[in-house]
N, C-alpha and C positions, 0 to 999 in steps of 0.2 A: 506570517507564513502565509503565502497564497496558495491554496490547495487547487490542484487541477484534476486530483484522483476522484473523480466524480462519477455518476451513475452511466452506465454504458447502453442506457436504454436504446433499442434500435429504432429507427424510424420506420413509421407505417406508410404505405402507398395506398392511395384510393383511387378508384376509377368510377367514371361516369356510369349510368344505368346501360348505355349502349356497350361500354367496354366491359362490363360485367357479364353481359350476355355472351359477347365474345369470348371471355375467358372461359366460361363455363363450356362453350362450343369445343375446347381443346383440352381443358383439364377436367378430370373426375372430381366429384364433390369429396372423395376421401383424401385426395391430394392436397385439398384446400384446408383440411382440417389438422390442427397440430396434434401430435400424439400426447398422450398422459405421461405424467412424470415416470422417469425410468425407476425401475425397483431398486437398484444399486444407490440413486441418488436420494430417493424417499428414505432409506436405510440409513444412508450419511446423515442427513438432516434429523432424523429422529434420533441418531445418536448424539447429535450437537444438542439437541433440546433436552436430551436425558441429564446432561451436565449442566444445565441452567437450573440453578436452585429457585430463582424468582425471575419472572417475566412480566408481572402486574397482569396477567392472563392474556396477553398480547400474542401468545403462541399458543393459545388453545385450540386453534384450528389445525396446528401441526399433529395429524395423527396418522396411523396406519391406513385408514380407510378414504383419506382425503387425497385428492390430486395435488401434489405438492407445487405444480405449474399454477394452480390458481389462487395460491395464498399470497398474502402480503409479505412483502420483503424479498420474494424470489422471482426470477425472470427465467424462462426456459427457452430452447430452440424449437424449431418446429419438429425435431424428433424427439422431444420429451425430455432432453438433457439440460441439467441446471446450468446457466452461464453466468448467473449473476445472484449474489447473496448481499442484502445491503440493508444492515441494522445500525443505523446511527443513534446515538443517545442523545446527550444535550448537543444542541446546534453548534457546530464550529465557529468560532469568533471569525474566522477568515472566510467561511461560507454562511452569511446570516441567511441566507435564501433557502438553506437546507431544511427540510422539514424535520421537527423533533418528534422522535419515537417515544421510548420508554428505557428506563435504566434495566439492564440485565445484571445479574448476578450470578456467579458460577466460574466454570471453567471452559476452556476451548477443547473440544473433543478432537481426539485423532482421526475420527471418521470423517472429518471434513476433507481430509486428504484423500477420499474416494470420489469425490466431485469432480472426476477427470475431464470435463468439459468447461469447467469453471474459468470465467475470463476476469471476474470482477468481485473482489472479496472486501466487502466494508464492514466491520464491527468496531466502531471508533465511539469514544467519549462516553465511555460507561464508568470511566474513574475508577473508585476502588471497588465497585461492584464485581468487575470481570478480573480475575486473579489468576496464577498460576502461570506455566511456561508455555511458550509458543510450540506447537507440536511439531516435531520434526516431520511429521507426515505431509505438512503443507507444501513440502519439497516436492510431492508427487503431480502437484498441480501445474503442468507444464504448458497450459494455454494461458495461464494467468497474466493479465495485462496489469492489474492494479491490486495491491496489496495494503489495506489500510487498516491497521490495529492499534492506531494512535489514540491516546488519552485514556487508556485503561490503566490496570494495575498490574500488568504481566511482569513475570520476573524469571530469573534464569538468564541462559545465554541466547545470543541470535544463533538458531540452527544453521550449521554449514550447509544442510540441505536446501536451503533458500537459494543456494547458487545454481540449483537446478532449475530455476524459474527463467528460462532464457529468452522468453517473451515479456518478462517484466519492464514496465517503463517507470512505474512509480512504486515507491517503497516507503510507508509512513509508519514508523514504529517510535515516535516521538511521545513524551510524557507518560513513559512507564517506569518500571523499576528493573530495567534489563541490565545485566552486568556481564562481566567477561570482557574479552577482546572482540574487535570487529573480525568476524571471520574471513580468512583469506578466499574463500569460495566466492564472495561477492564480486571478484572480478571477473566471473564468468557472466555478468549481468550486463552484458554489452550494449542492450538496448535501453538501459536505464538512463532515464532524463532527471528523474526527482528522488533525492536520497534525503529523506527527513528522520534523523534519529537522535533529536537533541532531548534534553532533559532526562536522561536516564543515568546510570552509573557504571558506564563503559570505562574500561581500562586499556593499557596499552597504548600503541601507537597508531596515528593514522596510517592506513595501508598505502604504500605508495603505488600498488597496483590499482587503486581508485584512479589514478592518473591515466590509467589506460581505458577507462570509459568515457569515449570521447562525445558521446550523445548527452552527457550530464549538462544540465543547465542550472540546477540548484542543488547545493550542498549544505545541510545544517547539522552541525556536530555540536552545538552549543550545551554548555552546562552538563558535561560529563566529566570524567578524570582522566582524560587522555593526555599523554606525556609525549616528549620527544619533539620533533620539529614539523614544519609544514613540508611534506614530500616536494621535491624539485620537479617529480614528475607531473604535478599539476599543471605545469604548462602546456602539457598535451590538451588540456580540457578547454578547446578552442571556441565551445560553445556556453561556457559556463558565465552566468551574469548574477548569481547570487552565491555567495560563500560567507558561512558563519560559523565561527569555532570559539566566540567568546566563553569564558568561564570554564576553561580546562586547565592545564598545567603544561601547556607549551612552552618551548624554549627555543633559543636559537634565532638565526637570521630569517626575516621574511624574504623568500626568494625574489631577487630583482627579476627574475625570469617572468614574474607575474605579469609584469608591464606588458608584455606582449598579448596578454588576453584582452583583446580590445572590446569585447562583448561585456567584460565583467564591469559592472555598475554599481553593486551593493555588497558591501563586506561589513564584519564586525569581527575584530581580531582582538580587541582589549577585554579584561585586562591581564592577558596573560603575559608571560616573561619574554616576549618576542622583541626582538631586536632589530632596528634598522627601521626606514621608513616605508610607508605603505605608497607604492609606485602613484605618482601623481594621476596617471590615467584611471585609476580604480576609483579614489574616492571612499569614504565610508559613512555609514549609518551609526547614528548614536545609540 
């Protein structure tokens, strides 16, 4: 799996000495300084820490007297609102350049849903240490672009409230213990480009509405307990180039209309009980 749900670190602009002087001629020093962490965001982060039972001491600087914009794993905008929370555990094999941090144990706090300016949320690869459900309150994060909770031990259903994340482009929930059906609310994620929910315990059918998410370029639903057929609506996914559904209980005909998806170059459909040939224009990964 090629992950592009990476840190949203903002670029910085440097000025020469002369330009700095000019900048100070027009901008007051108070405008150049970023504000300290917003009280609401500090409270939300402390609520998250309160439900972490072990962090190897790496969250020790997270306390009520600390400016949360100055601590590791957090990035704020110039107004003091948290825009990024990035706590990876063991490095992802698909991202070997990613810095390893430490394993967390505990649960995800509903207070994360109060980080109203958050754009990037990545708490991944903590394996069996991070357990419990995905808080429905995460659906309040309407500025979120990336949600990466893969490689943990989360359980329960995928909250339908995630359908409120209308800015979301990347959704990674793979390698957990999630169950239940795919929520129909996912059809609202019209900006979604990557959907990775493989290696869970999902049941029911593949949502035909996913075929309306025309910006999708990668879908991975492997190794769940999904049934039914591949929706014919997937012919609408003209930007799709990765499509993986191996290891489910799918049946029926492989839609011949998939032949029209000229960007689709990598698939994994077996060993399900699907009938028919994979269109020659697609090819298949082993």
